C-alpha distance (Angstrom), angle and dihedral (degrees) to the residues before:
residue distance angle dihedral
X1 . . .
X2 3.82 . .
X3 3.78 122.8 .
X4 3.80 87.6 -117.6
X5 3.80 88.0 61.0
X6 3.80 91.8 45.0
X7 3.80 97.1 51.9
X8 3.80 100.5 32.0
X9 3.80 107.4 129.4
X10 3.81 93.3 -2.3
X11 3.80 121.0 134.9
X12 3.81 121.2 -121.6
X13 3.80 131.7 -178.4
X14 3.82 119.2 -159.7
X15 3.79 123.3 -177.3
X16 3.78 122.9 -155.0
X17 3.80 85.0 27.7
X18 3.79 101.6 146.3
X19 3.80 94.6 88.4
X20 3.80 147.7 -3.6
X21 3.77 119.2 12.2
X22 3.79 94.0 -5.3
X23 3.81 93.7 55.3
X24 3.82 91.0 44.3
X25 3.83 88.5 54.4
X26 3.78 92.2 48.4
X27 3.80 92.8 50.0
X28 3.81 93.0 47.3
X29 3.82 93.8 50.8
X30 3.80 90.7 45.6
X31 3.80 90.7 51.4
X32 3.79 87.9 54.8
X33 3.79 92.2 54.3
X34 3.79 101.5 -96.8
X35 3.79 125.9 139.4
X36 3.78 109.7 -124.8
X37 3.78 137.9 -159.3
X38 3.80 107.3 -153.1
X39 3.79 104.7 -156.8
X40 3.79 124.7 -170.5
X41 3.79 139.1 144.3
X42 3.83 90.8 -128.8
X43 3.81 102.8 80.1
X44 3.81 96.4 -177.5
X45 3.79 94.0 49.8
X46 3.79 92.9 42.0
X47 3.79 93.4 51.0
X48 3.80 90.4 47.6
X49 3.82 91.0 50.4
X50 3.80 91.8 53.8
X51 3.81 90.5 47.6
X52 3.82 89.8 52.1
X53 3.80 91.6 61.7
X54 3.82 119.7 99.1
X55 3.80 111.4 -94.7
X56 3.83 91.6 -111.9
X57 3.82 89.8 59.9
X58 3.80 98.2 35.5
X59 3.80 93.1 67.1
X60 3.83 89.1 66.9
X61 3.82 96.1 43.5
X62 3.80 125.6 89.8
X63 3.80 124.4 -177.7
X64 3.81 117.4 -144.0
X65 3.80 120.9 -175.5
X66 3.79 104.6 -129.8
X67 3.79 137.5 177.0
X68 3.80 102.0 -159.8
X69 3.81 91.3 -162.7
X70 3.82 89.3 65.3
X71 3.81 119.5 77.6
X72 3.81 90.2 -156.1
X73 3.79 92.2 52.8
X74 3.80 93.0 46.2
X75 3.81 91.3 50.8
X76 3.81 89.7 51.3
X77 3.82 89.0 51.9
X78 3.81 92.5 51.6
X79 3.82 91.2 44.5
X80 3.82 88.6 52.2
X81 3.81 90.2 56.5
X82 3.80 91.6 50.9
X83 3.82 92.4 45.0
X84 3.80 94.9 47.7
X85 3.80 100.9 34.6
X86 3.80 105.4 19.1
X87 3.81 95.6 -123.5
X88 3.82 147.4 18.0
X89 3.80 124.0 -116.2
X90 3.81 105.0 163.0
X91 3.80 132.3 28.8
X92 3.82 117.3 -165.5
X93 3.82 112.3 -171.0
X94 3.79 102.3 -161.9
X95 3.82 105.2 140.5
X96 3.78 113.1 118.2
X97 3.80 143.5 149.6
X98 3.78 135.5 -160.5
X99 3.79 134.0 -146.6
X100 3.77 123.4 -164.8
X101 3.80 121.3 -149.9
X102 3.78 137.6 125.7
X103 3.79 113.1 -94.1
X104 3.83 92.9 -112.6
X105 3.81 92.2 49.6
X106 3.80 98.2 42.2
X107 3.80 110.8 121.5
X108 3.80 123.7 -138.7
X109 3.81 93.0 -124.7
X110 3.80 91.4 56.4
X111 3.79 93.0 46.9
X112 3.81 89.6 50.5
X113 3.80 93.0 46.2
X114 3.81 94.6 54.3
X115 3.81 93.7 44.6
X116 3.81 90.5 47.4
X117 3.80 92.6 57.4
X118 3.79 102.7 31.1
X119 3.82 101.9 39.1
X120 3.80 108.9 14.6
X121 3.81 88.1 44.0
X122 3.80 91.6 56.1
X123 3.81 89.5 49.6
X124 3.82 93.8 49.3
X125 3.81 94.6 45.5
X126 3.79 93.3 45.2
X127 3.79 95.7 47.2
X128 3.81 95.8 43.5
X129 3.80 94.6 45.4
X130 3.82 91.9 45.1
X131 3.79 91.7 54.0
X132 3.79 90.5 51.7
X133 3.83 93.5 46.4
X134 3.77 92.2 50.1
X135 3.80 93.6 45.6
X136 3.81 94.2 50.8
X137 3.83 91.7 61.6
X138 3.80 115.3 78.6
X139 3.78 93.4 -138.4
X140 3.80 94.4 36.9
X141 3.82 88.3 -123.5
X142 3.81 120.0 108.5
X143 3.80 108.9 -143.2
X144 3.80 105.8 165.7
X145 3.82 95.4 77.9
X146 3.78 90.6 -117.3
X147 3.76 102.1 104.7
X148 3.80 101.7 101.9
X149 3.78 139.7 153.7
X150 3.80 119.0 -166.8
X151 3.80 120.8 -170.4
X152 3.80 122.6 -161.6
X153 3.79 109.3 -125.7
X154 3.82 126.8 161.0
X155 3.79 142.5 -138.4
X156 3.79 81.4 -102.5
X157 3.77 89.1 72.8
X158 3.81 83.6 79.1
X159 3.81 104.6 18.1
X160 3.79 118.6 64.4
X161 3.80 130.5 -137.5
X162 3.83 110.9 -174.6
X163 3.81 100.6 -144.0
X164 3.82 98.3 52.9
X165 3.81 98.4 51.2
X166 3.84 98.9 150.2
X167 3.80 91.2 50.9
X168 3.82 91.1 49.6
X169 3.80 92.2 48.4
X170 3.80 92.7 46.7
X171 3.79 93.1 52.5
X172 3.80 92.5 47.5
X173 3.80 87.4 51.3
X174 3.81 90.9 51.2
X175 3.81 90.4 58.3
X176 3.80 91.6 53.8
X177 3.80 93.3 41.4
X178 3.81 88.5 51.9
X179 3.82 89.9 56.6
X180 3.81 92.2 47.9
X181 3.78 91.9 48.7
X182 3.80 92.1 47.1
X183 3.80 93.3 53.1
X184 3.81 93.6 42.5
X185 3.80 95.3 48.0
X186 3.82 100.4 38.2
X187 3.84 92.9 90.8
X188 3.81 88.0 60.7
X189 3.79 94.2 51.7
X190 3.79 91.7 -107.8
X191 3.80 118.5 136.5
X192 3.81 124.5 -154.6
X193 3.78 124.1 -166.6
X194 3.80 138.2 155.3
X195 3.79 135.3 -138.1
X196 3.81 120.1 -143.3
X197 3.80 111.0 -158.6
X198 3.79 122.6 -162.2
X199 3.82 120.1 -155.7
X200 3.80 105.9 -22.0
X201 3.81 128.4 -178.0
X202 3.79 97.8 -105.4
X203 3.80 132.5 128.2
X204 3.81 88.6 -95.2
X205 3.80 91.8 57.4
X206 3.80 92.7 44.3
X207 3.79 88.2 60.1
X208 3.81 90.4 48.1
X209 3.84 90.7 50.1
X210 3.79 95.9 44.7
X211 3.79 94.2 132.5
X212 3.81 137.9 28.5
X213 3.79 94.7 -101.5
X214 3.81 91.4 53.5
X215 3.81 91.2 46.0
X216 3.78 91.6 53.2
X217 3.80 91.3 48.3
X218 3.79 91.9 54.2
X219 3.78 95.2 45.0
X220 3.81 93.8 44.6
X221 3.80 88.4 69.2
X222 3.82 94.7 45.3
X223 3.83 113.4 83.1
X224 3.80 93.3 -164.7
X225 3.80 87.8 60.9
X226 3.79 98.5 -130.7
X227 3.78 141.5 67.7
X228 3.78 116.9 -100.2
X229 3.80 123.1 -111.7
X230 3.82 123.8 -118.3
X231 3.81 88.6 -119.5
X232 3.82 89.9 60.1
X233 3.79 90.1 58.3
X234 3.80 91.4 43.9
X235 3.81 88.9 55.8
X236 3.81 90.2 56.8
X237 3.80 90.6 47.9
X238 3.80 90.9 50.7
X239 3.80 91.5 49.5
X240 3.81 92.1 51.7
X241 3.80 90.0 48.8
X242 3.79 93.1 52.1
X243 3.83 131.2 83.1
X244 3.82 86.5 -110.1
X245 3.82 85.1 78.4
X246 3.81 93.5 44.5
X247 3.83 94.0 130.4
X248 3.79 96.2 43.5
X249 3.79 118.8 95.4
X250 3.79 136.2 142.6
X251 3.80 93.1 26.2
X252 3.78 134.3 126.2
X253 3.81 112.0 -146.1
X254 3.80 112.8 -156.3
X255 3.80 116.2 -147.1
X256 3.78 98.3 -177.2
X257 3.81 111.1 132.5
X258 3.80 89.7 -107.7
X259 3.79 97.1 -55.0
X260 3.81 98.1 129.7
X261 3.79 92.1 59.3
X262 3.80 95.8 47.7
X263 3.81 119.0 107.4
X264 3.82 96.7 176.4
X265 3.79 137.9 16.9
X266 3.80 130.2 -77.7
X267 3.84 130.2 -141.3
X268 3.79 113.6 -87.1
X269 3.80 120.3 -133.3
X270 3.79 116.3 -128.5
């Protein structure tokens, strides 16, 4: 069975979908025949992203302005999926922000802001989508292997960088929240997993690799010798959403070019 057959006509919600990994996920699901809600707080960028899609894909894509830190906004996003597509089959919680500051200078408001989006947002999206997915099935039990929640974690859920403390804490929390959700939702046939990207070619990484010294630092900790592409993370997300992963739940899959297993640095190619 091809993924196009698996996802044809299915309904997918993706947060943080206006760019980077989120947009790559949206495009990949659309190419496999799914109907997709692209949710993002940036309305202008989100609308532009939908308009950039080929016409054949655009007809199954709907942008919904969403603040994942707001329960009201998240409910409106989920309601939009039900209104437009009749149901929800996959929830991808990808929205996230980062704030850089030394630990001693980090302000409470910035810590709270990052946790509100990155961790609370995953909780709100997961809980709200799960309720809708359970309610749409007559028995309350999802049996087709297509009830899936995927949360976007990071290698930084395990590895620490001192000047992005709230981001690190939020990603560690996502791993634990993913386990709790998986155990809680398993009786309903719903699976919950996370993906932990390493260094991926997104706008965030481009800022981090702004000069040659920074580029060499990033690549020196990446055994595969290159950053990953958003599409490579999207492929992992799609696998976890599919029946091919029907016995996988509560896991965080790291797509990191070998970084997590590295205990030193590797030579960097010029």
